[in-house]
N, C-alpha and C positions, 0 to 999 in steps of 0.2 A: 598339304593349307588354304585356305580361303581365301580368296582374294576383294581385297573391301576397301574402299575408298577411305583417303580421310579427310583430306579438304576439297573442296572447288570455287575456283574461281571467276568467274565470267569477265569473259577478252572484247564480248562488241558481237553483233549479230547473232549470230548461236552456234555460237565459237566455246568453251569452255576450259581449264586446264584444270590439270587433274593428278591427284597428289596418292599413289597408290600403300596400300600395306606394304607392300614389297621393295616399299627404296623409289619406284621410280613418278618420276612424271612428266605427261601426255598431256596435249591439244591434243582435243577433240574436236570436229565439225557434225554441228547435227543436220546442218539442212536438208540436206539427202537424207533427214532418219524420220524427220514431223511427219509423219499418215498416220490415220488410222482413225478410230474416233476420239481417243486419251489426247493421240502428239499430237492433235491436224491443230486443236487450240494453244500450242506452243506454240504454232509461226507469229502468233501477235508475243514481241517483244521485249515489250510490261512485263506480258506471263512468264516467257523462258523466262527473263533475269532476273528472278525470288528461289534460281533453285538451290539446296540447301543439304545438304550431307544430310540425311538419315545416322544417328547414330548407332543408334538399336539394328537394324539392316547394315549397315556399311555399305550402303549405296547415294545415289543422290534423287533428288523427288521436286514434285514441281507441285503449289497448291493446291492442285487442279486431281492432287493424284498418280500421277503419270510415271514413270521410272523405270529403270534400267539396268539391268545387272551390269556391276561393274564388270567379267569379260569378254563381254559385249563392248563398249568401251576402252577396255584394254587395247581390244584387238585392232579394233577403227582408229584407234590413235593414232600420234606422231610423234614423240619420243623427244622433248625443246631439250636443241644439242648444244645451251645455252647453260641451261641449269644445272649450279659443279651440284 
């Protein structure tokens, strides 16, 4: 089964809360991951917070075309212990 992102919530700074297709919810801090030609523009928080879920690909993306595989986010994220 492929892992997909179902929803994204901007949490502040470079942090996102992601809901995955396997039912897990994880908080992901991408502050240390924004390097390279496509990702460096996302250091502008105004651009970073424009993140959306692409329903066709099942991942998140930004207006400048940047995206990362759901598995990357899942491995990087920390499960929120307060979510039921």
